[in-house]
N, C-alpha and C positions, 0 to 999 in steps of 0.2 A: 335508243332507250329513251331520251327525254321526251320524244315527240311519244312517245308509251306512258309516259306519266304524266304530258297535257292533257292527253283523253282520260284518263282513269280523274285526274281534277275536274273535267269538265261530267264528267257522270255524274258524279258527286254534285258539280253544282246546282243541277237540277232540283236535287233535297234540299235546298234554302232553305228557308222561310219569308215570306214575303211579306212586304210590307202594309198587306190591305187584313192582314190580321193571320191566325192560326186555322181557316177551316180550308186552306186549299192542303198546307201540310199535314192536318189531320187525314184529309182526301185520298192523297199517295201516301201514308204512312208505310204499308206494307210492302212498295214499291222500292221506297225510301232505304228500308232496312234492307232488302233485297241489295240495294244497287249496294249498301255501306258494306257487305260482306265482300262483294264481288273486289270491289276496290280494293279492300284487303287482305284477299289474297290474290290479288294482282300484284300488291308492291311486293307481299311476303315473299313469290314465286321471283318478281324481278330483283327482288335480295339473293333468295338463293343463287340465283343464273348469276346474279356479280360476283358471289364469293366464289361461286366455282369456274369460275374465267382466272379466279385472281388466285385462286389455290393450283389452277394448271400452270403447266411450264411447259414453255414454247423453247425448241433445240435447234440449232441450223447446220444443217447436215452437208450440204456443198458449198463450197469454196469455206472450208474452214481452214484455220491454220493448223489447231490444234484440235484432238479430239476433246467430244462434248462430254464433262461427266454428269450425271443424275445420281442424287442422293437420295434415297427411299429407305422410311427407317419400315423396322422387323415387325414383319404383321399387318402395316396399312399398304395401301394402295397408291396409284398417283398417277394420273394419268396424262400424257405428254403431247404437246402437240409439233408435229414437222414442217419446214417449208418448203418441204417437196414429197410428192406422192410417190406410194409406195406397194407393193405387191403382196412380198416374202416377206420375214423374218425368220433369223436366225439365232438361237442363245447360244454362248460360249458354255456359261457352266446351269442349268436347268431347276437344279438342287439351290442355287442362292435365289435368283428372284424368276416370275414367272409374267413372259410379255405376250399379250394379248392382243393383237391389233382392233380397233375400235373403227375406225374410216382408212379413209388412202391417206390419210393426214393426222391423224391419231392413233395413241396405242396404249395400253393400260398396263404399269407395270406392276406386280405385288409382290413385296421381299419376304424372302421365306427363311432363312439364314445368314446369319453376320458374313462378308466377303466382298467382292468386288466380282465381275462379271463382264462380259462385253458385248454385243448387240450389233449384228449386221442388217439394213434392211435391201433390200432391192426391190426393182422396176418388172414390169411386165416380161421384160425380157432375160431376166435373172441376171442384169447387171445390180452391182452393188450400189447403190443411193449414196448412200452413208454409214460411216461408225460412229457408234458412242460406249460410252461406259455404264455401268453399276456399280454404284456402291451402298451396300445395304447396312444401315449399319442402326445403331438406339436410336431413341428420341432425346436428340440433342438440345432441339429448343425446353423442352420440359424441364431435363436435364440443367438446361444452364440457369432455366428461371428458377429453381429450386436450390440451386446454386448459390443465388444471385441474393434469393429469402435468408440464406442462415450464414451467409459469408458476408453480404452487405456488399459486394462486387469490387470488382479489380484480378477475377479470378475466371478465364476466358474456356472457353469448351468446344471441342472442335471433335472431329471423325477425322482417323487415321488409317488406311486400308481394314474401318470397319471396328476400330477400336475406340476406344473414348482416351483423349487427350486432355490433359488440365493443362493451360497456361498462362500466363499473366504474373502478376505478384501478388502475397498477400502478406497484410500486416507483421503476423508473427507464426508460429509454428501450429498453436490452437486452431485459429482460422483456418489451417493449410490443414490440420487433422480433420476438420470437419465436412470440408468440402471432396476429401477422399473418402470420406465415412459416404456420405449423398452416392458418390459419383460410384460405389462400392455395388449398393443397393441396385445397380443398373445395370452394372458389367461387372465381372468377377478382376479381369485384371484390366487397370486404368493407367496411363500413361501419363506420367509424376514429373513435367518439366518447370512447377511454378517457382517463382525465386520468391525467399522471403526477403522482405523491405531492411530489416535491419536481425541480422545472424547476431546471436547471445551465444555467449561461452561463459559457462556456470562452473564456478571451483567449488570444491566441497572439503570442508575442512572435520574433519573424523578423529575423535577421540578413543579409542576403546579403553578401556577400566576393566580391570579384574581384579579382584581381591578374594584369597583361597585360603581359608582357615582350618587346620585340622587338629584335635585333641583325642587323645587315647587315655584309659589307661585300665593295667593290668595288676590282679593280685595270684600267686597259685601258692597251695601250700603240699610240700610233697614228704611223705613219710617212705621210709626206706627201713625194711629191718632185713638182719643177716643173718642166718643159722649156720648151724652144722649143715642141716642138707637143704635147707631150702632160701633161697632170695624173695620176700616181698617188698613189692615196690604202688605207691598209689601217690597217684596227680602226675608221674610224666608223661609223654606221646615217644621216649625212645624204648628200640627192644630188648631184652633181658640181655643180650651178651654186651651191651654197652653201660651196662648197671655197674657200680663199683661192687666188689666181693671180699671186701677188705676196709676195714674200718679203724686200720694203722694212721693214718694222717687225711685230716678231713677234706686238704684239695684234691685228696680224688675224688670227689663227689659230683655224679649229673648234675648238671644247674637242670630243673624240669618245672615246670606246671604254668610255663607262661602258655597262653594258648594261640600266638604267635608267633612264636618260633625264636624272636627276639632277642637276644642276648639280654638277660635284666640289669635293669641300672643299678638295686639294688637286690643285694643277694647273703641272707642270712642261715647260715648252717648253725642246728644244734644237734650237741650227744647229748639224749637222755639218760643209756642205758651204754651197756658194751653191742647188745643188742641194737638198738632203737636207736634212728636217726632222724632228723625234722630240717623240712627245707623251705624256705621261706621267701620265692620272687616278686618282686613288688617293681614296676615300670609304668612311669609315667610320657607320653611325649605330647610336644604342640609344635605346633606348626602353624608359619603364616607365610603366605606366596603374593606378589604382587605384581602384575605386568600391563603394560600402556602399549597401545602400536598409537601413530598417528599421521596419519596418511591423508597428504593431498592431491584430492583428485580434479581435473581439469576435461569439460568435454563442451560441447557444442550443443544448443538448445534442441531436445527432442532427439538425439544419442544416449546411446548407455557404455558409461565407465565401469571397470572392474579394478579390485586392488587384488591382492593375496598375496600374506607375510606367511608363508609357513614349509609346507616342502609336500610330497605325494608319495604312495605307497603303491605297491602293483600288485593286484587282485586279481587271482585268476581267473576266467573265464568259459565256463566248458562249452568245447564245440562237439563237430557232428567225427563221428568215427571217434568216439572216447577222446580226443584231440583236446589242449587244453592251452587258451593264450594269455596274454597278461596285458590288464586294459588298467590304466594310472586312475587312484583316486586321487585329486590334492584333498589337505587338511590344514587347517590354522585358521587366522584371523583374514576372512573375506568379505569383500563388500563390492555389490554392483548396484550403481543408481543411476537413475532417468530422469533429467530437471529439463522443464518445461517452460519457459519465461513467456508469464501472460501478458495483453494490454498495456495493466495498471502497474508494470512492474513487481509482481507475485511472482514466486518461481514455486512451479508444482511440481514436486520428489516425488519421487516412486522407488525404494530405501528398501534393501534387502541385503540386511547384514549378516554375518555365518560366522561360526567361532568352533572349532572342532577340534580335535585333540586325541593320540590313540591311547586305546584302552587294549594294555596288553591282560588286564585280566579275562577276557572272552575274545577266546582265537576260534577262530573255525580252522579247522583243514580239512584243504581240496587237493587231491592228488597227491599228497605228502608235504604238501606246501601248509604252512600256517600263516595265517593272515591272522594281526587284532581287529577289533571292533574298531569303532568310533564313537566318540563320545561328543553330540554336536550340540551344538543349540542356535536356533534359526529365527528370525523373524522376516515377518514385510510389512511395510506400510505404505502410506499414502499420505501427505499433506502438503499445504502448503504455507509460503514461510517469505520472508520480504531479506533484501538483502540485508544481511549483517544480523539475524534474528538465529538466534538458538532453540534447538529443543534436543531432551535428555530422554533415551529409550532405555527405561528399567523394564524392575521386576522380573530379570532373569536370573531369578535365585532359583539355587538346587542346594537340597538343605540333606546329607544321609546320616540317620541313624544307627546305628548294629550293637550290637549284643551278643554275646558267648558266653558259655558256661557250661564248664566240663565238671562232671560231680562223682563222690562213689557213693553206689545207690544206698538208699534210702538215710545212710546217716549224713550224705550233704544236706539232704531235708529236716533236718533239727536246728530249729531257730537256736541261733547265737552261734551253739556247739557245731554248727553243720558247716560254719566256715572256713575247719580246721580239715575237713575231707572236699570242697571243692576249688575251680581255679575259674575266675571270673575275668572277663574283655570287656570293656566298653569305648568306641572311636563314634565318632563324630567329625563328617567333613560338611564343610559349608562352602559355594564358590557362589559369590554376586557379580553381574558385569552387566555394564553399565557402559551405554554409547551415546556420547555428542557429538549434534551435527549442527553444524552451519553453512548454509551456502551463501556465497558472495558471487557477485556478478565481474567478472572481469573483461580487460581490455589489453591489447599488448598494448608494450611501448614505443612510443613511436622511433624511428632509426636512428634520431640524434639522443637519442637521449642515454646517458651510460648508463652500464648495470654492475652492481656492485657482486664480489662475490669475499666468502670468509678470508678469502687468501690475501686479498689488498691492502691487509693493514700490517702484513712480517712478509719478511723477503728471508729466501733460502738463506744460513748460513755457509761461511766461507770456509778455507782450510783453521784461517785464525780464528774466527769467532768461533768455529766446533770444539777442536783440538786444544786451542790456549786457551780460549773463555769458558769454554763448556756449554755454549749456546749452538743449542739444534735450532732455532733460528732468530733473526733479529728482524727490530722496527726500521723502517724506512730514513725518521727522523737519527737512529743508533746508529744509521748506518751513515747516514749523512755527514756526522763530530766524529766517526771511527779517524784514528791520529796512526798516520800512515799506510792506509788503505786506496792506494791511488786508485783502484779500480775493485768492485765490487766480485767480479768471473775469476776468483781463486779458487775454484774447485772443480770434477771433473766433469765429467756427462750435463754440458747446459746448452741452453739454446739460446744462440745470440742474436735479440731481440733488438727494433729502434730502442731510441732511450726512452725517446717523447711516449711509446705507449705503457710506461708505466710499468714494465716489467721490473726492471731491476735499474740500479741508479750507482751512482759511483759518487766518493768523496768531491769532487770537484763541481762535481751537480750540487 
């Protein structure tokens, strides 16, 4: 090849300008242009030939200790040169790769489908010359270059039985997620054995604060008229058999007029005449409920943790042939979050809180089973915080206002006086939910560090402390100063543990 380059240089040297002027160069200019084009073509062909020779792969068929494996990219071809001559070729799985002979020492392999197959070559006497394996995989070099460009290196890409495998190390979970995302653009199934250099544990402190207020007012007027042959009543919602038919005692009157049916807090009965009775019912209710839940969850960076404080009901699910099965439906205060620790210590959080409660006023009957409804308040948000920073999720406000009115037709529409012929009710419910979230990066304690519990400052009482002194538990200092107590375990079922363990002490200690 060097001699070819020397010949090309020699041809090009004939077109160099001479020292005696430009006449010679001008006279041979067409020839020089032709020679220059010829030289450029020769150099290009030599470069292509050099690249092809470098792209070709050589394998040893004879005297090989192990079977050679040739890796081919799916949809691309590869030329392979052998050290032994052959005449015939057999392919184990033609759907994986197509192998065609080029010469007696070269063959062309075309990757058709992801997988592996085996190729056997024979000589002119139909004797096997050699065996090698073909692995058809994805474009590993291009994928490796793309992952290195997005992640900055550290993650290696290889092929295992036609599948992409990621190995090596990643500085954090976000970098690893980017590498997996890029790899899935080449293949749907990726083997991920990458190790995160410093896996982080994140603890999430959550506070659910819920305040519920309710207020209602009711005012009803009931008229009772008792005659010798008829009974008239305005304002109640009971049958005629429950109405009083005697006016001998005021206490026998039926309370009515309140729409909710609740016994009125204020009840006034007036006897206007022997035949006419008026009853005024007034009721006002106020309610306030406060609830607080403070769950603490710990999980690894990139993993999901969940929490539920509540219960579950079983809802019927119709199946085939008219059968019904029951599936559990959880409710209560729930939370799921997925933290991801970034390079600069920022914590990326995907939080999904949920608060649900039973709604007995909205039930559904399926196959004879009544199932209450659920009142659900659910949110989903993604944010980034640093260690110890907090955020508040509010605005989950529910405000219900209801009014109801029953009246005597036409008479209840009269201004002012119409109040005596109608019953009115006003009810308002207001619920506010606030969620406060604080993430922390936590690390486990060293093995030698003591772990304190709420019981470290107290000891269980013995018979003297409990029955004589009335103390259900005592402090270690008081136990040491107890007179006449030679030893603490004067009780029934007790574990006799070493004194140095700090579980119990005696007066001698």
